[in-house]
N, C-alpha and C positions, 0 to 999 in steps of 0.2 A: 103659717103652721098653726094647727088647732091647739087650744089650751091644754087638752088632755094629753096630747103627744108631747108638748113642751114639759108638762109635769112629769110624764113618764121618763123622758130623757134626763131630767134633773134627778129623778129617783135613782136611775141607773148610775149616774155619775157619783151621787152621794154614797151609794151602797158599795160599788166596786172601787171607788176612788179614795175611800177613807183609809187611814193608816193601819187599822186593824185588818181590814180585808186585804190590803196589799201585803201585809206581813204573812197572812195565811197563804196567799197566792205564791209568795216567794218560797214558802216552805214546800208547797205543792210542786213548784216548778224547779226544784233543786234536784239534780241528778245525784245518785248515790250508787252503792254496790249492786243494787237491783237494776240499775240502768236509768231510763227516763221515768222518773217518779210520776210525772204528770200523765204519761201514757199508761203506766201501771195503775194509777189512781182511777182512770176511766175504766180499765178492766175490772177493778175492784167494785166500782159503782155498778157496772153491768153484771157482775157476778160471774164473769167468764174466766177469771184467774184466781185460783185458791191459794197457791203457794207464794204468798207475798209477805214481806216483813211488816211489822206493826206500823212503821211510818207510812208505807204505801197504803195500808188499809185505812189509816187515819186520813190520809190525803184523799182516799176514795170517798169518805164521808163528807169531806169539805167540798169536793167536786160535785157530789150528789146534791148538797144544799145549794151550791151555786147554780146548778142547772135548774133545779126546781124554782128558785127565786127568779132566774132569768126567764124561764118559760112563762111565769106569771106576768112579769113586767112587759115582755114582748108579745104576749097573747098567743103563745105557741104551746101546743099540747106536749107535755113531757114524754108521752109515749112515742110521739113522732121523733123526738130528739133521741130517745133510746134506740129506736129503730135505725135512725141515721148513723149513730155511733157504731153500729155493727159494720158499717162500711168504712174501709180504711181511709178513703179520701176525706170523709166527713170527720173522722176521728183526728186525722192529722191536722185538719183545718182548725178544730177546736183547740188542740194542743198549741197550735201556733198563736191563735188569738189570746188565749189565757197567758201564754208565755210572754207575749207582747205587753199585756196589761201589767203582769208582774214586774217587767223590766222598766216600762215607761209610765205606768199608771194609765188612767183613762185620758185619751186624747181625741180631739176631733179635728180632722179625721184620725182614726185609730192607727197607731203604728204597731205592726205585728213583729213577732220575734224573728221571722224569716219570710221571704217572699212566698206568697201562695203559688205564684207562677214564675218559672224561669224559662225564658225563650233562649234556647241555645242554638246559635248559628253554627251548625255542626261543621260546615265546610264552606269555603268560598267558591268551590266548583259549581258550575251550572251549565246545563245544556240548552238554555234559552237566552234571549237577549232582551229582557223586558225593559221597556222605556222608563218605568217608574221604580225600578229596583233600588231599594234603600241602601244596598250594600255594593252596588256596581259589581256583582258577582261574575266571575269569569273562570279563573284558574285558582287552584289551591294556594293559600298563603304559605310562605316558607316555614312559618312557626306554628302551624296548626297542631293542636294537642295530639299526642300519640295515643294509641289504644289504651295503654296503661295509664297515661295521664287522664284520659277521658274517664276511665273507671274510678280513678282516685277522686275526680270531681263528682261523680255520681255518689260516691261514699259520703263526701262532704255535704252535698245537697240533701241526701237522705237523713243524715245525722242532724242537720240544721233544722229539719222539720218542713222543708219545701213540700208542697202538695202535688204540684203538676210540673212536669218537665216537658217542654214542647221543642222538638227538634225542628230547626228551620235551616235556612241557608241564604244563598246558594240552594242547591238541591241536595238534601241530606242523603238521598238514596245513591248518590254518586260515590260516597265513601264506602269502601269495601267492608269496613267493620261496623256499619250502621246497625245491622240486626244483632250483632253481638252486644253492642252497647245498649240498644233498646231493651233487649232481654235482661241485661244486667240491671238496668233501671227498674224494670218491672219486678224483678226479684227482690229489689230493695223497697218495695211498697210505694213506689212513685206512680202516679197516674201518668201514662206515657202518651203524648200527642205527637203528631207529625204534620208539619206544614210542607206541602209538596206541590209541584206543578202538575203532578199526576201522569206525566207522559211516560214514565218508566214503570207504572203500576200495571203490570200484566196480571192475569189470573194467578200465576205462580208467585209473583211478588206480593199480591194481596194476601195469599195464604201464609206466606212467610211473615207478613206484618201481624196477622192474627196470631200465629204461633209464637211470635216474639213478645206478645202481650201488649201490643200497641192498642190503646183504648179508643183513639180518636184520630181521624185523618181529615185534614183540611186541604182541599184542592182549589187552586186559584182559577177562577173563570172571570175574565174581564170583558166579556161581550156575549150577546145573545146568540151569535153565530160565528162561524169560522172566520169570516171576513173581518169582523170587529175585534175578535179575540186575538187572532194571529197578528193583526196590525200592532197591537199593544205588546205582544209577546215576542215579536221579532223573528219568528220561525214559522214557515208555512207548514200546515198540518198539525200544529200544536193543539188546536181546539178538539179535533177528532180524537187524538190520543188522550187528552185530558179527560174528555167525557167517558172514554172507555175505562180509564183509570178509576173514575168515580163509580161506574157500574160494577167494576170488579170488587171495589171495597164494600159497596152495598151488598153484593151477592155473598161476600164473606162474612156479613153480619157485623162489620165494624161501624161504629158511630161515625157518620160521614157528614162533612160540611163543605159547602161552596163558599169561597172567600172572594169578594169582589171589591177591588179598590175603585171607589167612585170618583170619576173625573168628568170633565165636560165631554170627554169622548164617549162615555157610556151612561151618562146621567139619565138620559131618556130611555134607556134599555133596562132599567132596574126591574120594572114590572115583568118584562119578558124573561129576565134572568131568574126571577122568583118562580115563574111558571116552569122554567127549565128545571130548577131545583126540585119542584114538586113532582115533575114528570120522572126525574131520575130516582126519586125516593130517598133523597138525603134528609137528614133530620134538622139541618140548620143552614141558613144563609146568613153570612156575616158581611156586612157592608163596612169596609175599612175606610177610615179617614185617610185621605191622601195627604202625605207629608212631603214637601219638596226637599228631599235630602238624597244623598247618593246620586245615582243616575237620574233620579226624579227632579233634580235641580233644573235640568235642561227643559223640563216641561211644566215649570211652575205656573205658567200662564194657563194651564189646563185645570187648575184648582177650581172647584165649584164655588160659587158666591155664598155668602151667609144666607141669603134668601133661598137659594137652591138647597142648601143643607137643611134649613128649617123645614122645607117642604118634604124633603126626603125622609126626615125623622118622623114627621107626621104620617107619611105614607106607611112607614114601618109599623107605627103604633096601630094603624087600622088593620094590619095583617097579623100582628103579633098578639093574638088572643089565646087564652088558655086552651090547650088541647089542639091548636092549629098546627099543622105540619106542612112544610118545615117551619120551625120558628125562625124569625128574622130579627136580627139585632144589628147594632152599630157600635163601633169603637169610639165614636165621637162622644166626649163627656157631656155635651149639651143634650144628649138623649134623655137624661134624667130630668133636666129642666123642662124640656118640652112635654114630657109625660106629666110632670107636676102641674104645668100650666093648663093642660087639657082636663085631667080628672085624676087627682091623687088616689082616689079609692080604687082605681083600676090597676094599681101597682106601679112600682118605680124600678126602672132598669138599674141594677147595682153591679158594678164590676164586670160589665159585658154579659150580665145575665139579667133576664127580666123576671121579677119575682111573681108576676101575675097578680090576681086580685085576692089571693088566699089570705094574705096578712092585712090587706086593705091599708088603713092609715098607718099601721105600724111599720110599713116599708119605708116611710119617710124617716123614722127614727133609725132604722138600720142604715139607710143611705147616708145619713149625716155622719155615721161612724166609718163606713167602709166604701162610700160612693166616690164618684169623680175620678179624675185622672190618677191612675195608680203607679205612674212611673216613679221608681225609686222608693215606693211605699208599699204596694201590694205585689209588684213584680219588678223584674229587671231582666237584662239580657246579658249573654256571655258570647263574645266573639270567638271565631275559630281558633285564635291564638291564645285564648284565655283572658282577654281584656273584659272587664265588667263595665257595663253601661247601664244607665237608668232605664233605657228602653231601646229597642232596635232602631227606632226612628230618631233617637237622641244621641248622636255620636260624640258623647263626652266620656272619656275613659276615667274611671274612679279607682281602678286597681287591677291587678292581674292575679289569677289564681295560681300561677306558677311561682309567684313571689310571696303571696300572703293568703291565709285561709279565707275562704269565701265568706264565712259568717263574720269575720273581723272586718272585712271590706264593707259588708252590709251595714254594720252598726257604726263604723267609724268614719266612713267617707263623708266629707263636708258637703259635697254636692247632693248626696242622698238626704242628708239632714235638712238641707235647704228646701228640697222638694217636698218634705213632710210638713213644712210650716207654710201655711197659706196666708199668714198675716202680712207677708211682704209682696203679695201680688199687686200688679199695676193695672191701670185702665179700669174699665167697669168690673173686671174680675175681682178687684180689691174690695168693692163695696156691694157686689151682687149678693142678694139674699140666698142665692143657690151656690155660693162658692164652695160649700162643704160637699154638696152632692155632685158638683161639676168641677169648678176651679179652672176650666179651660184646658185645652191640650197643651201641655208644657213642651212637647216636641215641636208643635207648630209655632209656639212663641220663640223657641230657639231658632227654628228654621228661618223665620222672617226677621227676627230682631237680634239674634245671638244673645238673648237675655232670658234666663229661665223664668223670671218673674213677669215678663212682658205680657200684655193682653193677648188672648187668642183671637187673631183677626178673622177667624172663621165663624164667629158668633154674631148673631143679630145685635147683641148689645154693644158690640165693638165695631159697628159699621164705619165709624169715622176712621178707625185705624185701617180697616180693609181698604177704604178709598184712598188712603194715603200711601199704602205700600203695594197695592195691586192695581191691575187695569181691568176692571170688571167689564165683561162682555154684556150684551143685552140679555136680560134675565127673562126666561119664560118658565112658567110653572110646570112641574112634572105632571100634575093632575089638575083638571079644570076647576075642581072645588076650591083650590087654593088661590085662584086668580085675584080675588078681592084682598086676601091676606098679602099677596105680593105687592099689589098696587099701594096698599097702605104703608108697607114697611120699607120699600126700596126708595132711597133718596131720589129726588126729582132729577138730579144730575145723571143718575144711572138710568132712570126711565127714559131719558131723552136720547140715550145712545142708540 
């Protein structure tokens, strides 16, 4: 890391981490008769709310100073921040971060006051039989939240400061009250996303999604054609119906994404799937890390090797240029490390988003605070029956919203606290210079070792662990330009297979 960035990071920690600053932030983050003082303070700073008490107006001045100081340290134009704060999502995100600093001080990685993203497995029902399903979804669970309980949960998530709620499953559209709950979440200023298999998204359903305030739809495509996709999804005809579902969302003007879980079954089809995404006009292609959990345990031998993952991430970086459509990203936390090893000035993927080269070296500073695996730190999941987990791929229950307030679970659960502390990581993850921007996938550590702190065997830096727990097949590069890299990094024992 360059000396100027190290200096800037130290300045941020000195400024926001000192007792005076923390006292001021605690004053700003305290709710009172006006409601959320921090949110009101931002309105005061923007000049969009006049009828505020003197405490909120004073808090607005403190927030204004904080933003101006931060914009200078991070090299961001204050005018751009003001413009962003006019958007509800950006504003809720800032409230969340400042609330986390007020509560926990400056931490690396930073602990936020509430998760940015909650993935809500809305139901266990599903009309497909996907081989890699993390939930083994089939029929509804007996204790799934009722419509009223679902609305109560939305109230809690909104009040907590959650930014994004992503309905997943199973297939969320199989619940009759989905549109009612989605609209309710939209009306509570939450960014509403839907993860679907797309087979039920007719033109009429796409319009209902739009009218319910669904901002983002992610449809799973696991092959470049019907033969490969349907083989993974377990139902003939799924590919054609999913593609039609994507077309209907695009036609309705909904921000659309193709999600592909990359395994050895489709690893060599990623380029073709990217072309399909481009042809369909979606804005994003997300390459999901395969985690052998749920039904996916039965196909653990289809996990790609560390070398293949490295090659995949480099391919993504060659495609993910500023302005390129669709953008292509990965949920693998190693994405940031690979980007840094190539050229830090091109930007660093942070929290499943690629910052591009606009901030250049400053993105490393941001990544140190909010980068890497976000399980239990930036996001969590909620099961159909109300169980809270660190991640949909990490089946460890830390509480239930029927029994305890969501925000209490978020702050008090010991497992979540453990995931926020990377000082206990094992293997190369413990000493890696990139453990703040990466830290390895904790769900993969759990899946392979039953240990949250274990090394992620999917990383090139943990090849010895991969070789000890997996049975690597012969490795072939996804693209010819990587052949030399593969030969240099794959152990001789693996090359000989």
